[in-house]
One Martini backbone bead per residue (centre of mass of N, CA, C, O) as a GRO file, in nm:
protein
  223
    1MET     BB    1  -3.058  -1.058  -1.879
    2LEU     BB    2  -2.915  -0.992  -2.187
    3VAL     BB    3  -2.868  -0.826  -2.468
    4LYS     BB    4  -2.830  -1.088  -2.655
    5ASP     BB    5  -3.128  -1.201  -2.583
    6VAL     BB    6  -3.293  -0.932  -2.739
    7MET     BB    7  -3.161  -0.849  -2.977
    8THR     BB    8  -3.117  -0.721  -3.298
    9THR     BB    9  -2.941  -0.872  -3.580
   10LYS     BB   10  -3.106  -0.739  -3.815
   11VAL     BB   11  -2.936  -0.474  -3.953
   12ILE     BB   12  -2.992  -0.167  -4.054
   13LYS     BB   13  -2.796   0.020  -4.293
   14LEU     BB   14  -2.579   0.305  -4.349
   15SER     BB   15  -2.437   0.545  -4.534
   16PRO     BB   16  -2.305   0.862  -4.532
   17ASP     BB   17  -2.392   0.882  -4.859
   18ASN     BB   18  -2.662   0.874  -4.806
   19SER     BB   19  -2.981   0.974  -4.796
   20VAL     BB   20  -3.222   1.117  -4.609
   21ARG     BB   21  -3.456   0.999  -4.766
   22GLN     BB   22  -3.369   0.704  -4.729
   23ALA     BB   23  -3.382   0.701  -4.422
   24ALA     BB   24  -3.683   0.769  -4.393
   25LYS     BB   25  -3.787   0.528  -4.557
   26LEU     BB   26  -3.671   0.300  -4.375
   27MET     BB   27  -3.809   0.378  -4.114
   28PHE     BB   28  -4.096   0.348  -4.222
   29GLU     BB   29  -4.085   0.050  -4.339
   30HIS     BB   30  -3.944  -0.073  -4.049
   31HIS     BB   31  -4.025   0.060  -3.781
   32VAL     BB   32  -3.793   0.274  -3.706
   33SER     BB   33  -3.597   0.531  -3.516
   34GLY     BB   34  -3.311   0.401  -3.613
   35ILE     BB   35  -2.980   0.413  -3.789
   36PRO     BB   36  -2.694   0.289  -3.866
   37VAL     BB   37  -2.364   0.417  -3.942
   38VAL     BB   38  -2.134   0.304  -4.195
   39ASP     BB   39  -1.861   0.201  -4.335
   40ASP     BB   40  -1.696   0.000  -4.563
   41GLU     BB   41  -1.595  -0.180  -4.294
   42GLY     BB   42  -1.838  -0.150  -4.066
   43ARG     BB   43  -1.796   0.098  -3.907
   44LEU     BB   44  -1.907   0.292  -3.658
   45LEU     BB   45  -2.024   0.641  -3.683
   46GLY     BB   46  -2.348   0.635  -3.635
   47VAL     BB   47  -2.680   0.788  -3.593
   48ILE     BB   48  -3.001   0.792  -3.743
   49SER     BB   49  -3.288   0.980  -3.644
   50GLU     BB   50  -3.575   1.128  -3.579
   51GLY     BB   51  -3.435   1.361  -3.417
   52ASP     BB   52  -3.259   1.451  -3.677
   53LEU     BB   53  -3.541   1.530  -3.860
   54ILE     BB   54  -3.744   1.747  -3.718
   55ARG     BB   55  -3.567   2.014  -3.857
   56ARG     BB   56  -3.633   2.007  -4.135
   57THR     BB   57  -3.717   2.179  -4.422
   58GLU     BB   58  -3.957   1.981  -4.489
   59LEU     BB   59  -4.110   2.073  -4.199
   60CYS     BB   60  -3.987   2.367  -4.207
   61SER     BB   61  -3.925   2.679  -4.220
   62GLU     BB   62  -3.659   2.886  -4.253
   63ALA     BB   63  -3.768   3.112  -4.075
   64SER     BB   64  -3.826   2.951  -3.814
   65ALA     BB   65  -3.539   2.839  -3.783
   66LEU     BB   66  -3.394   3.114  -3.766
   67MET     BB   67  -3.517   3.217  -3.502
   68VAL     BB   68  -3.380   2.998  -3.330
   69ASP     BB   69  -3.072   3.019  -3.433
   70MET     BB   70  -3.008   3.321  -3.338
   71THR     BB   71  -2.926   3.217  -3.037
   72LEU     BB   72  -2.670   3.123  -3.162
   73ALA     BB   73  -2.376   3.059  -3.243
   74PRO     BB   74  -2.223   3.060  -3.539
   75ASP     BB   75  -2.126   2.762  -3.540
   76ASP     BB   76  -2.403   2.646  -3.452
   77ARG     BB   77  -2.563   2.759  -3.691
   78ALA     BB   78  -2.406   2.608  -3.909
   79SER     BB   79  -2.469   2.323  -3.805
   80ALA     BB   80  -2.778   2.351  -3.823
   81PHE     BB   81  -2.790   2.398  -4.125
   82VAL     BB   82  -2.667   2.131  -4.215
   83ARG     BB   83  -2.878   1.942  -4.072
   84ARG     BB   84  -3.127   2.078  -4.224
   85CYS     BB   85  -3.006   2.063  -4.550
   86SER     BB   86  -2.866   1.817  -4.592
   87TRP     BB   87  -2.857   1.507  -4.788
   88ARG     BB   88  -2.654   1.375  -4.591
   89VAL     BB   89  -2.617   1.152  -4.343
   90GLY     BB   90  -2.331   1.242  -4.231
   91ASP     BB   91  -2.447   1.543  -4.155
   92VAL     BB   92  -2.702   1.444  -3.961
   93MET     BB   93  -2.592   1.264  -3.776
   94THR     BB   94  -2.495   1.099  -3.484
   95ALA     BB   95  -2.201   1.099  -3.351
   96ASP     BB   96  -2.074   0.892  -3.139
   97PRO     BB   97  -2.248   0.679  -3.011
   98VAL     BB   98  -2.408   0.503  -2.800
   99THR     BB   99  -2.297   0.198  -2.654
  100ILE     BB  100  -2.312  -0.172  -2.622
  101ASP     BB  101  -2.260  -0.465  -2.484
  102GLU     BB  102  -2.380  -0.789  -2.521
  103ASP     BB  103  -2.310  -0.852  -2.192
  104ALA     BB  104  -2.501  -0.667  -2.090
  105SER     BB  105  -2.741  -0.550  -1.902
  106LEU     BB  106  -3.070  -0.450  -1.899
  107ALA     BB  107  -3.038  -0.242  -1.677
  108ARG     BB  108  -2.835  -0.066  -1.831
  109VAL     BB  109  -3.007   0.000  -2.072
  110ALA     BB  110  -3.243   0.134  -1.924
  111ARG     BB  111  -3.071   0.356  -1.794
  112LEU     BB  112  -2.967   0.489  -2.052
  113MET     BB  113  -3.240   0.555  -2.181
  114HIS     BB  114  -3.340   0.731  -1.948
  115GLU     BB  115  -3.100   0.938  -1.915
  116LEU     BB  116  -3.080   1.005  -2.250
  117GLY     BB  117  -3.343   0.968  -2.426
  118ILE     BB  118  -3.332   0.681  -2.572
  119LYS     BB  119  -3.433   0.398  -2.796
  120ARG     BB  120  -3.145   0.315  -2.925
  121ILE     BB  121  -2.869   0.063  -2.921
  122PRO     BB  122  -2.576  -0.026  -3.011
  123VAL     BB  123  -2.418  -0.345  -3.057
  124MET     BB  124  -2.116  -0.490  -2.925
  125ARG     BB  125  -1.819  -0.688  -3.054
  126ASN     BB  126  -1.513  -0.612  -3.046
  127GLY     BB  127  -1.607  -0.335  -3.211
  128GLU     BB  128  -1.861  -0.476  -3.339
  129LEU     BB  129  -2.149  -0.473  -3.511
  130VAL     BB  130  -2.441  -0.696  -3.395
  131GLY     BB  131  -2.672  -0.480  -3.303
  132ILE     BB  132  -2.999  -0.396  -3.161
  133VAL     BB  133  -3.141  -0.206  -2.890
  134SER     BB  134  -3.470  -0.161  -2.771
  135ARG     BB  135  -3.751  -0.089  -2.613
  136ALA     BB  136  -3.905  -0.324  -2.739
  137ASP     BB  137  -3.703  -0.547  -2.647
  138LEU     BB  138  -3.760  -0.512  -2.337
  139LEU     BB  139  -4.039  -0.649  -2.338
  140GLN     BB  140  -3.932  -0.939  -2.346
  141ALA     BB  141  -3.833  -0.942  -2.049
  142ILE     BB  142  -4.116  -0.926  -1.928
  143PHE     BB  143  -4.269  -1.178  -2.074
  144SER     BB  144  -4.005  -1.383  -2.007
  145ALA     BB  145  -4.014  -1.384  -1.721
  146LYS     BB  146  -3.969  -1.547  -1.448
  147LYS     BB  147  -4.121  -1.674  -1.205
  148ASP     BB  148  -4.146  -1.707  -0.899
  149GLU     BB  149  -3.952  -1.972  -0.694
  150THR     BB  150  -4.066  -2.007  -0.428
  151ALA     BB  151  -4.102  -2.194  -0.186
  152ALA     BB  152  -4.314  -2.364  -0.024
  153GLY     BB  153  -4.454  -2.186   0.230
  154ASP     BB  154  -4.476  -1.957   0.477
  155GLU     BB  155  -4.173  -1.921   0.556
  156ALA     BB  156  -4.065  -1.881   0.270
  157ILE     BB  157  -4.230  -1.630   0.211
  158ARG     BB  158  -4.128  -1.457   0.442
  159ARG     BB  159  -3.825  -1.456   0.364
  160SER     BB  160  -3.865  -1.329   0.086
  161ILE     BB  161  -3.987  -1.062   0.183
  162LEU     BB  162  -3.753  -0.970   0.367
  163VAL     BB  163  -3.546  -0.949   0.143
  164ARG     BB  164  -3.708  -0.744  -0.043
  165LEU     BB  165  -3.725  -0.501   0.159
  166GLY     BB  166  -3.394  -0.443   0.099
  167GLU     BB  167  -3.449  -0.377  -0.237
  168ASN     BB  168  -3.515  -0.082  -0.321
  169THR     BB  169  -3.834   0.008  -0.201
  170GLY     BB  170  -3.861   0.222   0.059
  171LEU     BB  171  -3.877  -0.002   0.323
  172GLU     BB  172  -3.604  -0.043   0.484
  173GLU     BB  173  -3.675   0.173   0.751
  174LEU     BB  174  -3.968   0.056   0.876
  175ASN     BB  175  -3.980  -0.206   1.042
  176LEU     BB  176  -4.129  -0.457   0.946
  177THR     BB  177  -4.384  -0.690   1.005
  178VAL     BB  178  -4.399  -1.048   0.920
  179THR     BB  179  -4.669  -1.263   0.829
  180VAL     BB  180  -4.777  -1.613   0.754
  181THR     BB  181  -5.109  -1.751   0.662
  182GLU     BB  182  -5.198  -1.949   0.426
  183GLY     BB  183  -5.074  -1.713   0.219
  184ILE     BB  184  -5.119  -1.476   0.420
  185VAL     BB  185  -5.019  -1.149   0.441
  186HIS     BB  186  -4.879  -0.967   0.723
  187PHE     BB  187  -4.868  -0.623   0.814
  188TRP     BB  188  -4.651  -0.436   1.034
  189GLY     BB  189  -4.654  -0.083   1.106
  190LYS     BB  190  -4.524   0.247   1.026
  191VAL     BB  191  -4.737   0.339   0.757
  192GLU     BB  192  -4.840   0.643   0.594
  193SER     BB  193  -4.786   0.611   0.301
  194ALA     BB  194  -4.924   0.519   0.003
  195ALA     BB  195  -4.668   0.424  -0.143
  196CYS     BB  196  -4.568   0.219   0.076
  197ARG     BB  197  -4.818   0.045   0.084
  198LYS     BB  198  -4.811  -0.038  -0.213
  199ALA     BB  199  -4.527  -0.163  -0.212
  200ALA     BB  200  -4.589  -0.389  -0.010
  201ARG     BB  201  -4.809  -0.529  -0.171
  202ILE     BB  202  -4.651  -0.581  -0.436
  203LEU     BB  203  -4.425  -0.743  -0.314
  204ALA     BB  204  -4.603  -0.977  -0.209
  205GLU     BB  205  -4.753  -1.046  -0.482
  206GLY     BB  206  -4.464  -1.141  -0.618
  207VAL     BB  207  -4.494  -1.397  -0.448
  208HIS     BB  208  -4.498  -1.717  -0.443
  209GLY     BB  209  -4.814  -1.818  -0.282
  210VAL     BB  210  -4.971  -1.566  -0.260
  211ARG     BB  211  -5.324  -1.491  -0.162
  212GLY     BB  212  -5.270  -1.234   0.030
  213VAL     BB  213  -5.321  -0.898   0.186
  214VAL     BB  214  -5.259  -0.757   0.516
  215GLU     BB  215  -5.308  -0.447   0.676
  216HIS     BB  216  -5.161  -0.308   0.999
  217PHE     BB  217  -5.201  -0.002   0.966
  218PRO     BB  218  -5.225   0.303   1.051
  219ASP     BB  219  -5.416   0.571   1.048
  220PRO     BB  220  -5.311   0.874   0.904
  221TYR     BB  221  -5.583   1.044   1.022
  222THR     BB  222  -5.487   0.947   1.305
  223ASN     BB  223  -5.350   0.952   1.639
   0.00000   0.00000   0.00000
């Protein structure tokens, strides 16, 4: 699935001249964690998110904020003061946010969210904002995913499992032997870690037609 398959197209937007109070109100009312900020021509300028608001003076005393900010350089302290106290969205937002193209894969979205610790990414088409993709939207990919369509038969199941063993599972170098009898998968090989044993079982259980899994691995606690 691609970003455009799951993104939200009805995007709430703010102007940089809107108030921070208005931004917080919209986030609360629409149950979103961030809102794109655009100029009068609709060009994306930034995103204001919950993370931009958690150190506002409305939430903490100026004294406590000052104690933290004193460790910063003067310019950084000044910037922190502006973000903490300004009433304008444009002063508080995160400028030049990470964006993604509508034809990008969901794998890329998930990777960006994980690596950058962000929850929502503006979606672009030819430089124009056309949607938002959030962590919640990625759930759609999970419950909408097609089930495995491996052809019926023990040999087809076996071939599918062998292919999957080489797909970044952690089992690639274990030289496992796999047989399938009436839908029951049998694994042989030297697999000592609990994580690898679990990965092998889950891999097999994810193949259509598998009725059970039998592990013929040596006991890791015996010689």
